[in-house]
N, C-alpha and C positions, 0 to 999 in steps of 0.2 A: 117881559118876563115869556110871552109868546114869542115875541120878534127874535130873543135870543136862541130860545129852542130850537126855532125853524131856521135858523142861521147855523145851528152846530149842527142838523141834521144833514144840511144842504152841504156844509163843510165834509162831512163824513161820507157823504153818499158821492163826490166829486174827489173826494183820496180814492174812497175804493177803482171808481171807473178810472183814475190818472195809474193805479198802481196794476191794475185788471190789462191795460190796454198793451203795454210791452211784452206782459207775460203770453197774452193772446198769441200776438205775433212771434214771440220766441216758439212758443208750440208750432205754429206753423211753419216759420221756419226750421225748426225741425223733421219735422212731417217732411219738409220739403228734400231733405238728404235723400230719402227711399225713392222719392220722385223722379230725383236727378240721375240715380242708378240706374232705375229702370226706364227711363227715357233713353240713357246713353246706351245703354246694353241692347234696347231693341234695336239698334243699328245693326247688330252681330247677326240677327236673325232669331226665331221661333226658338229655335233650340237652346241660344245662348239664355234668352229670356227666360225660359222653363228652369235653367240649372241656377240663375239667380234668385227667381222666384221660390226655388224648393228649398235652398241655402237662407234666404233672406228670411223665409218664415221661422227655421228653427231660430236663428239669430236674434229677431223679432220676440218669438215668447221665450227665449233664455232670457234676451235682455232684460225685456220690458218688468217679469216677473221679478228677477233677480235684482235689477235696481229699485223697485218698489220699496223693497226693506230700509233702502234710503232715503225714502220720503219723509222717513220719522224725523229728518234732520229739520228740516222749514219748522214745523210748529214746535219742535223742541227749542230750536232757536229764538223763535217769536216769542215764547212766554217768559224764556230767560232774559231777552232784551226789555219786554213789557214791564216785566219786574224788577229791572234794572241790574240783573245780575250778568254781566257781559260777560265774566270768566267763565261762565256755565254755558253760554253760547260758543265759546274757541274752543270750550272742552268736548263740546259737542260734535262742532266740527272736525277738531284732528283724529279725533277716535273714528269717527265715521270714514275718514281717507283709510286707516288702518282697515275697517270693516269693508271697505267697499276692494281691497287689495285681496283678502279670506276671501269674500265671496266672488272675486275672478278666477279663482284655481280651479273650482268644478266647471266653470262657465267653458273654461280654456277646454278642460278635459274634454268636455261635451262635443266642443266644436271639431275637436280632431278624431273623435270615433265617430262622428257620424259617417264620415265618407267611406269606409270600410262597410258601414251598416246598409247605407243605401245600396251597395253593390249587391248584397246577399237578398235584399228586397225584391229583385227581379226589373228593377227600374234599369233603363238603357243605360247603358254603359258609360256613356260618355256624359250625358246629363249630369249623372250621379258622380264621376271624377269629378266636371267642371263644380259642381256644388259642393264638395269635399274641397276641391281647393279654395272656393273662396270663405268657405268658412276659416279653414287654417290660415290665410291671409287676414280673416278681418279680427281674428282672433287674438293678433298683436297690441290691436287699441282696445280692446276690452277693457282692462284693467283700467283706462283711462277715461272711458266712456262714464264707468260707475265712479271714479274720481270727479267727474266734472259734475255727477250730479250730486254727489254731497258739497262740493263746491258751491251748485246752484241753491240746493239747500239753504245751505249757509246766507246767503245774499239774498235769497227769498226771504227769510225769517226776519232779516233786517227792514225788509220792503225796499231792497236796493234792487230795482227789476230793470231797468233799461241797461246795464250792462252784460247782463243775461241775452237781453235782443241782439244787442249787437255784435258778443260773440256768435250767436247761432246764425244770423245774416252772414257774418264771415265766413262761417263754417260751411254754410251753400255755395258760395262763390267760389272757396277753394276747393271745392267738391266738384265743381264743374270741370275748373283748370285739371285737377289733379285725373280726375277720371277721363278727361281726353287725351293724356300724356301716359298714363298708363294701358290705358287699354287699346289704343291704338297706336300707340308708339311715337313718341315727337323727343325731341329734344335730346336723343340720343338713348334713349327708353328702348327694350324690346316692347312689342305689342302683345300684352299678358291677356286680354279677353278682359273674361270675368272673373278671371282670379285679380286681374287690376284694378278692377272694383272695390273687389275689399281690402286691397294695399290700401287704395285713397280713402277709403272711408276710415281704416283704421289710422292712418297718417292724420287724417281730421280731427279725431275726438283726441287724439294725443296733442294738437297744437291747441284745443279748444280748452283742454286742461289746463296746458301750459299757461295758455292768456289767463284761464279764471284763476290759476293759483298765483299769477303774477299780479292780477287786480285785487285780490283778497290780502295779499301781502301789503299793497301801497295803499290802500284804500281803509284799511283798518291793521296799521301797524301794532298797536294797543294791546290788541289781541293776539298776537302771533300764533297765530291758526297753525302754519308749518311747522314750526320749532317746538308748538305742543307734541307733535307725534313723536318726540324724544322719550315722552312717557305716557305710558298704556294705561288707560284706567279703567280697569275691569268693569265697576261698577257705572259708568258712562254708556260704557259699551253695550252691557246688557238690558239698559234703559233705552237704547237705541232698536236693539232687538226686540224688546218686547211689544214695544210701538210698532215696528215696521214689519213683524211676519204676521199679525195679521191684513196688512194692508197687501202685501206680496200676495198672501193665500185670495185676497178678495178680488185681485187681479186676474190671478190665474183662474178664480172662477168665471172670471167675466170672459176672459180671452178664450178660455173652453167653451163657453156657450156657445160664441160667434162661430168659432171655428167648427164647431160641431155642426152647427145647421147651415155655414157653407159645404162641408161635406156631404150632408143630407139631401142639401139643393140639388147636388151634382148628380143625383140620382133623376132628375126632370129633365135631365139634358142639357146640351152647351147653351143654347137658346138662352134659357132660364137659369143658368148659372151665372153667364156674362153680365145679366139682366140684373141679378142678385149683387154683383159685383159695382157694377154701376150705381146701383141705388146704395149701397152701404160705402161706398168710396162717398159718396156726395153728402151721408150723413155724416161721413166722419169727419170730413172738412168742416163742415159748419158745429161740429161738436168740439172744436180746438177752441170756440169763443165761451161757451161755458166750461170747458177745463180750466181755460186761463182765470176766468172770473173765481172759480171754486179755488187756485190756490189764491189769489186775490185775499177771498173771503176766509181761508185758512190762515194768511198771515194776520190778518188784524186781529182775526178770531184770538188767534194764540196771544198776542199784543196784548189785547185787552184782559183775556182770562189772565194773563202774566201778572197787572197790575191788579186783579181783582174785579174790573168793573162789570162785572154781568150785564147790567142794563145795555154796553154797548156791544157786547158778546152778541144778544139775542138781535139787537138792531142790524148790526153787519150782517149775520145771518141770513135774515129778513129781505136785507137789500140786494143781498148777492144771488139769491133763488129769484127775487122779482127780477134782477136785469137778465140773469138768465132764462126764465120763461118770455120776457119781452121781445129777445132776441131769436129765439128758438122759435114762436110765434110767428114773426116775419119770415124765417127760412120757411118754416110748415106750410105759410101761405104759398110761396115759390113754389113747393113741391105739387100743392094741389094744384095752382092756377096755371102753371108751366112749365110741367115735367117734360115736355118733348124738348124745349130748351137747354134744359138742367142735361138731360141724356145727350143732347147736340155737343156738349163739352168735350164730349167722348167717344162719340161716334157720328156717321152720317147718319141722320134720322131718316131721310127721304130715301136710301140705298132700297131697293127692294127684298135684300139680302139679309137684311138687317130687321126686317119688318116685324120678326115673331119674338126678337129679341125686345124691341122697343116698345110692343104691345106688353111686354111681362113686367118691363123695367117700369112702364108709367103704372102700374097695378101697386107695383111694390113702393113706389115714391109715395103712392096714396096713401099706406100704411106707413110710412114713415113720417109723415106729417104729424101723427100721434105719437111715434118713435121719439120723434125730436123734443116734444113738450113732456113727456116724462123722463127724457134720458138728462134733460137739462135741470129739472126739478135736484134729480137724485144724486148726480156728480156736485151739484153745489152743496146741498144737504152734508154728504160725505164731506167736502172740504171744510163746513163748518165744525164737523164732528171732528175732525183731525187735527184742526184747531185747536179743541178741548184734550186732544191726545187719546180721545174715545174712538178705538179702532178694533177691539176685540167682540163686542156686542155688533158695531155693523158692519161685519164679516159673518156673524151667523144671520142678520136679516138678507145680506147679500145671498146667501145660499139657498135660505126659504124662498127669496125671490126668483131667483134664476133657474135651480136646480127643484126645487119642490112646485112652483106654481107656472115659470114660462117654459121650460125644457117638455115635462111633461103634458102641458097642453097645447104645445106646437106638436108634438108627436102625435096626439090623440085627435087634432085638427087635420095634420096632414095625410095621415096614415090611415089612423081609425074612421075619420068621417071622410074622406076623400075630398077634402078642400085644396090641397096638393102644396105645392110650395109655398104660399101665400098664409097655409098655417102654419110654419113653421115663425113666418115674421108676426103672424097674429100672437102668437107665444112668446117673443120675445117682445114685444109691447106689453104683453101682460105681466112678464118679469119686471120690467122697467118701470110699470105701472105702479105694482107693488113696492119695489124698491124705493119708489118716489112717497109713496104715504109712509111708510114705514121708518125712513130715512128722517124725513121730515118731523115725522111724532117724536122721534127720538130727541131729533135737535131741541123742538119744542119741551120736550120734559129735561132736559142737561143744560138747558140754558136756565133756566128756573132755579136751579140750585146755585146757592151760595158760594160753592168752590167750584172749580175747574175739572180736578180729578184727574185721573190719569185712564180710566177706562178699561 
């Protein structure tokens, strides 16, 4: 009996890892698209890089918040598959594609309107012009970016993660080639500079969507996802929005917290701001591992909830959080024991001109070690809750954690008590710590109930 239980737990654990591994790599690859753009545009000079950073910030903020509504697809499909209701999974995906098209419209309007607004804000005319051109170019790919997100959720809900990874890595490789051609002008194309980056990224998202659509049609022909778009199902779309809008609001609060902290840290000087960027970028890269684990946890929790197996729901959530904490403990140790090595990945730590930035970054990375642990717990717990379609209460818990605990404490420490920029980091740690406790407690309570509910 005991041997059988151990074998089952071991099988579940390695099953979670097998699902999470390609999802982690897919997250890293999708992040790599922005990294490639920055690397390639950097060859054009500081002005071009500033324009892309400005335009990219608008695109990232709009894109991540809008696409978060479509994160409802994964748990919806997972619960349907777990309950043996494959037609419901197909309906969720086909209606999500319509929802992606609807959501793309305001995003495109924003991208086309930003350029003239930037000019009126008193920014350098050339920077504003290039940023506006970049956003107009990338807007052509926005519907396909959202469509890919919807189809990715369908594949994730089936536990079919490897194709997502392959498409994401292909997208990075394609982006390198297209950026080279369109930015600098090769193969008969004119040199479009920063605007070429926007067209390249739009083309990449278009091709990634087409590949995902072909893959879904080929691997799941009986579910007829694309053909299902011929019929609108308002009930299904309302259910997706009901689950998805709190996710988008939660994402907006997270993005807003970190963006505001960056703006406030800019008041402490360029060296401190650069140090903040290095530390935050390092934390963001390691965050991809628990984020991938959170998605995998959400899928398996959703399938177990759909099958009515709440014991497996609880076990999967605990395992997912445990793996995330284990990895983040390793990355936290690296930040504590070898901060100069980490900083050296971004800049020359021995250069006298970088001394102030390096010293500040060492301090931030020490705080980021705590940051890592709490971030790993909260994102995986949120993933487990999303698998239960529980999104509204977590949204409120995020509001409390970040904007009632984290930001006020950070402002008090940084400006009220004179701690400086580190005070804002301590505030972020406090917010993440509160979120990790509240989300874990919420999952512990929800996984004890007999029915998964819709939250």
